[in-house]
C-alpha positions as a Python dict, from the first residue, in 0.01 Angstrom:
ca = {
    (1, 'M'): (0, 0, 0),
    (2, 'T'): (361, 52, -102),
    (3, 'S'): (629, -202, -22),
    (4, 'D'): (775, 24, 248),
    (5, 'E'): (432, 75, 405),
    (6, 'L'): (366, -298, 398),
    (7, 'N'): (700, -370, 566),
    (8, 'K'): (638, -109, 836),
    (9, 'T'): (285, -237, 903),
    (10, 'F'): (419, -594, 916),
    (11, 'E'): (691, -496, 1163),
    (12, 'D'): (430, -319, 1378),
    (13, 'A'): (210, -631, 1376),
    (14, 'V'): (506, -847, 1480),
    (15, 'A'): (581, -604, 1764),
    (16, 'R'): (217, -620, 1882),
    (17, 'I'): (231, -999, 1895),
    (18, 'N'): (567, -1001, 2076),
    (19, 'A'): (443, -749, 2333),
    (20, 'H'): (124, -945, 2410),
    (21, 'K'): (151, -1130, 2742),
    (22, 'E'): (-151, -1364, 2731),
    (23, 'P'): (-131, -1704, 2561),
    (24, 'F'): (-258, -1738, 2205),
    (25, 'P'): (-469, -2024, 2067),
    (26, 'A'): (-252, -2295, 1908),
    (27, 'D'): (-415, -2272, 1564),
    (28, 'F'): (-358, -1896, 1561),
    (29, 'L'): (9, -1943, 1653),
    (30, 'L'): (57, -2193, 1371),
    (31, 'R'): (-87, -1953, 1115),
    (32, 'L'): (128, -1668, 1250),
    (33, 'Y'): (433, -1894, 1239),
    (34, 'A'): (376, -1995, 878),
    (35, 'Y'): (306, -1643, 752),
    (36, 'Y'): (600, -1500, 948),
    (37, 'K'): (842, -1759, 810),
    (38, 'K'): (714, -1700, 455),
    (39, 'S'): (726, -1321, 500),
    (40, 'T'): (1086, -1327, 615),
    (41, 'N'): (1199, -1598, 370),
    (42, 'N'): (1317, -1804, 664),
    (43, 'Y'): (1302, -2164, 551),
    (44, 'S'): (1497, -2318, 836),
    (45, 'R'): (1354, -2635, 983),
    (46, 'P'): (1122, -2609, 1282),
    (47, 'S'): (1326, -2644, 1599),
    (48, 'S'): (1090, -2762, 1868),
    (49, 'R'): (1202, -3045, 2095),
    (50, 'E'): (864, -3210, 2035),
    (51, 'P'): (840, -3392, 1701),
    (52, 'I'): (461, -3345, 1686),
    (53, 'I'): (500, -2966, 1710),
    (54, 'N'): (755, -2974, 1429),
    (55, 'A'): (509, -3175, 1221),
    (56, 'F'): (234, -2918, 1276),
    (57, 'K'): (470, -2632, 1189),
    (58, 'T'): (590, -2810, 875),
    (59, 'N'): (229, -2872, 771),
    (60, 'A'): (142, -2505, 826),
    (61, 'L'): (433, -2403, 603),
    (62, 'F'): (335, -2658, 340),
    (63, 'Q'): (-19, -2518, 327),
    (64, 'I'): (104, -2171, 229),
    (65, 'Q'): (387, -2270, -2),
    (66, 'S'): (230, -2096, -304),
    (67, 'V'): (172, -1766, -118),
    (68, 'S'): (397, -1474, -211),
    (69, 'E'): (608, -1289, 46),
    (70, 'D'): (392, -975, 26),
    (71, 'T'): (70, -1175, 51),
    (72, 'A'): (210, -1356, 356),
    (73, 'K'): (288, -1021, 519),
    (74, 'Q'): (-63, -896, 450),
    (75, 'Q'): (-215, -1219, 584),
    (76, 'Y'): (-4, -1188, 900),
    (77, 'I'): (-118, -827, 946),
    (78, 'D'): (-482, -926, 893),
    (79, 'L'): (-456, -1212, 1144),
    (80, 'V'): (-309, -980, 1408),
    (81, 'N'): (-563, -706, 1346),
    (82, 'N'): (-856, -949, 1359),
    (83, 'Y'): (-723, -1115, 1674),
    (84, 'F'): (-700, -790, 1865),
    (85, 'L'): (-1029, -664, 1724),
    (86, 'Y'): (-1233, -970, 1819),
    (87, 'R'): (-1062, -1110, 2128),
    (88, 'K'): (-1254, -1100, 2453),
}
């Protein structure tokens, strides 16, 4: 997949998640959060009002620190595709 194709597929996956109205499982959201932040090179601090949520988000980012931007995009895409494929 070319870089442009990867970016387009990533943007489509983000749009699918943003358009979804039902709640997502917390562990799924944390993985999406980490891969999204890595994909977009957004290294700002988590901004939840709850310190425990910020801790979970920071841990999720720490776990993928060695992942490249393109790999993070592909992982995000795969998570989204699998979620919509296997959800009930």
